[in-house]
C-alpha positions in Angstrom: 0.0 0.0 0.0 2.8 2.4 0.9 4.2 2.2 -2.6 0.9 3.2 -4.3 1.3 6.6 -6.0 -1.7 9.0 -5.8 -1.8 12.0 -8.1 -1.6 15.2 -6.0 -2.3 18.4 -8.1 -1.3 21.9 -6.9 -3.4 23.3 -4.0 -5.3 25.7 -6.3 -6.3 22.8 -8.6 -7.3 20.7 -5.6 -9.7 23.6 -4.5 -11.1 23.8 -8.0 -11.7 20.0 -8.0 -13.3 20.1 -4.6 -15.7 23.0 -5.7 -16.8 20.9 -8.8 -17.5 17.8 -6.6 -19.3 19.9 -4.0 -21.5 21.5 -6.7 -22.3 18.0 -8.1 -23.1 16.6 -4.6 -25.2 19.6 -3.7 -27.4 18.9 -6.7 -27.7 15.3 -5.7 -28.8 16.2 -2.1 -31.3 18.7 -3.4 -32.9 16.1 -5.6 -33.0 13.6 -2.8 -34.8 16.3 -0.6 -37.3 16.8 -3.4 -38.2 13.1 -3.4 -38.8 13.4 0.3 -41.1 16.4 -0.3 -43.1 14.4 -2.8 -43.7 11.7 -0.2 -44.7 14.3 2.4 -47.0 15.9 -0.1 -48.9 12.7 -0.7 -49.3 12.1 3.1 -50.5 15.7 3.6 -53.0 15.3 0.7 -54.5 12.2 2.3 -54.9 14.0 5.7 -56.4 17.0 4.0 -59.0 15.0 2.0 -59.8 12.3 4.6 -58.3 13.1 8.0 -56.3 10.7 10.1 -58.1 7.3 9.7 -57.2 6.2 13.2 -59.5 8.8 14.7 -61.7 9.5 11.6 -62.3 13.3 12.4 -64.4 13.7 9.2 -66.9 11.1 10.4 -66.8 8.8 7.4 -68.9 5.6 7.5 -66.8 2.8 9.0 -66.8 -0.7 7.7 -64.6 -3.8 8.2 -61.7 -4.1 5.8 -63.1 -7.5 4.7 -66.2 -5.7 3.4 -64.5 -3.7 0.7 -62.6 -6.4 -1.1 -61.1 -9.9 -1.1 -58.3 -10.7 1.3 -56.2 -13.9 1.0 -52.7 -15.1 1.9 -50.1 -15.8 -0.7 -49.1 -19.4 -1.3 -45.8 -21.3 -1.1 -46.7 -24.9 -0.2 -43.4 -26.6 -1.0 -40.7 -27.1 1.7 -38.0 -26.0 1.6 -39.2 -22.8 -0.1 -35.9 -22.2 -1.8 -35.7 -25.6 -3.5 -33.7 -25.1 -6.8 -36.4 -26.6 -9.0 -39.0 -24.0 -7.8 -36.9 -21.0 -8.9 -35.4 -19.3 -11.9 -38.3 -19.3 -14.3 -40.4 -16.5 -15.9 -42.9 -16.0 -13.1 -42.2 -12.9 -10.8 -41.9 -13.8 -7.1 -41.9 -11.0 -4.5 -41.0 -11.2 -0.9 -41.8 -9.1 2.2 -38.6 -7.0 1.7 -39.6 -6.1 -1.9 -42.9 -4.7 -0.6 -41.3 -2.9 2.4 -38.9 -1.1 0.1 -41.4 -0.4 -2.7 -43.1 2.9 -1.9 -46.7 3.0 -3.3 -46.0 0.7 -6.2 -44.0 -2.6 -6.5 -42.1 -2.0 -9.7 -39.2 -4.5 -9.4 -38.5 -8.1 -8.3 -35.3 -10.1 -7.7 -36.7 -13.6 -7.7 -38.8 -15.8 -10.1 -40.6 -19.1 -10.0 -40.3 -21.8 -12.6 -43.4 -23.5 -13.8 -43.0 -26.0 -11.0 -42.8 -23.2 -8.5 -45.9 -21.5 -9.9 -47.8 -24.8 -9.6 -47.4 -24.8 -5.8 -48.1 -21.0 -5.5 -50.6 -18.6 -6.9 -50.2 -15.7 -9.3 -51.9 -12.4 -8.4 -52.9 -9.8 -10.9 -51.3 -6.4 -11.5 -53.1 -3.9 -9.2 -53.2 -6.2 -6.2 -52.4 -4.5 -2.9 -49.7 -6.6 -1.1 -49.7 -6.5 2.7 -46.8 -8.0 4.7 -47.8 -9.9 7.8 -44.5 -11.3 9.0 -41.1 -9.8 9.7 -42.1 -6.4 8.1 -45.6 -5.8 9.6 -48.3 -4.1 7.5 -46.1 -2.7 4.9 -47.9 -2.3 1.6 -47.3 -2.0 -2.1 -49.4 -2.2 -5.3 -48.3 -4.7 -7.9 -47.5 -3.2 -11.3 -47.1 -6.7 -12.8 -48.6 -10.2 -12.2 -46.7 -11.9 -9.4 -46.6 -14.7 -6.9 -45.8 -14.2 -3.2 -45.5 -16.5 -0.1 -48.0 -16.8 2.8 -46.1 -14.1 4.7 -47.9 -11.6 2.4 -51.6 -11.0 2.0 -53.2 -9.9 -1.3 -56.1 -7.5 -1.3 -58.3 -6.9 -4.4 -60.8 -4.1 -3.8 -64.5 -4.1 -4.8 -66.3 -1.1 -6.4 -66.4 0.8 -3.1 -62.7 1.5 -2.7 -59.4 1.6 -4.6 -56.0 0.4 -3.7 -54.2 3.7 -3.6 -56.6 4.9 -0.9 -56.2 1.5 0.9 -52.4 1.8 0.7 -52.4 5.2 2.5 -55.0 4.1 5.0 -52.8 1.1 6.0 -49.7 3.4 6.3 -51.4 5.2 9.2 -52.1 1.9 10.9 -48.7 0.3 10.3 -47.0 1.4 13.5 -50.0 0.4 15.6 -50.1 -3.1 14.0 -46.4 -3.5 14.3 -46.3 -2.6 18.0 -49.3 -4.9 18.9 -48.2 -7.8 16.7 -47.6 -11.0 18.7 -44.0 -12.2 18.8 -42.9 -15.8 18.3 -39.7 -16.4 16.4 -40.6 -13.1 14.6 -43.4 -10.6 14.7 -46.5 -11.5 12.7 -50.2 -10.7 12.3 -52.8 -13.0 10.8 -55.6 -12.7 8.2 -58.3 -12.4 10.9 -56.7 -9.3 12.3 -56.6 -7.6 8.9 -60.2 -8.6 8.0 -61.5 -7.1 11.3 -59.7 -3.7 10.9 -62.0 -0.6 10.9 -62.0 1.0 7.4 -63.3 4.6 7.0 -65.1 4.7 3.7 -65.3 8.1 2.0 -67.3 8.3 -1.3 -65.6 6.4 -4.1 -65.6 9.5 -6.2 -63.4 11.3 -3.6 -61.1 8.3 -3.3 -60.7 8.3 -7.1 -59.9 12.0 -7.1 -57.2 11.3 -4.5 -55.8 8.4 -6.6 -55.6 10.6 -9.6 -53.7 13.3 -7.7 -51.3 10.6 -6.3 -50.6 9.4 -9.8 -49.7 12.9 -10.8 -47.3 13.2 -7.8 -45.8 9.8 -8.7 -45.2 11.0 -12.2 -43.3 14.0 -11.0 -41.5 11.9 -8.5 -40.4 9.5 -11.3 -38.9 12.5 -13.1 -37.0 13.5 -10.0 -35.8 9.9 -9.5 -34.5 9.9 -13.1 -32.7 13.2 -12.4 -31.2 11.7 -9.2 -29.9 8.8 -11.2 -28.2 11.1 -13.7 -26.8 13.2 -10.8 -25.4 10.1 -9.1 -23.8 9.0 -12.4 -22.3 12.4 -13.0 -20.9 12.6 -9.4 -19.4 9.1 -9.7 -17.9 10.0 -13.1 -16.4 13.2 -11.7 -15.1 11.4 -8.7 -13.3 8.8 -10.9 -11.8 11.6 -13.0 -10.6 13.4 -9.8 -8.8 10.2 -8.6 -7.2 9.7 -12.0 -6.0 13.3 -12.1 -8.2 14.1 -15.1 -10.5 16.7 -13.5 -8.9 20.1 -14.0 
């Protein structure tokens, strides 16, 4: 290590390089902050239109979650679940971590089932609201593709009285409560009966659909910001490499 030579430009040049890198990093940080603002805007919009669903200050009709759609657990019958013959095909397979890290929409997946894997599971349609019930408790994401998931995830398909964007945000307000009250065995978990019995404030579907349209607009703007952030990251990394090679002057 002591014999490795590192390019060391004159001090004025070092300051110039530092200023270029600082400017590139500042743009990255501002773009990251913008993404956070979009998430905060979506939460604020929900509260403005519907109020906190835990206390229901606007006095919406309250029904059970099971009354506004179909709830069922995912399937993964085979043991062990990671048997090689089950995996590596063309059928998307999502896990609790994919949902917990997804935001509103599940857009990516890391695993797939083979035809054998699909035969012991179930494929859910795009638009399904996925709800985690083990490890990550009550995290949600809406599928943007047909996919399978194990029984540590519940799928929700809404009826004509609600939509999954409203349901996703409703669940986000209950998530901490459900996580704190979840029984612990080897890991925290909740069951289907708990989900089905949750109180679900039910504003008019027209209002829910207006909310969903506004969220889609916010998501579109957020996608543009995410693309800008990727470009900013690429630019910063490129400049950093050039700086280390002594090519940034």
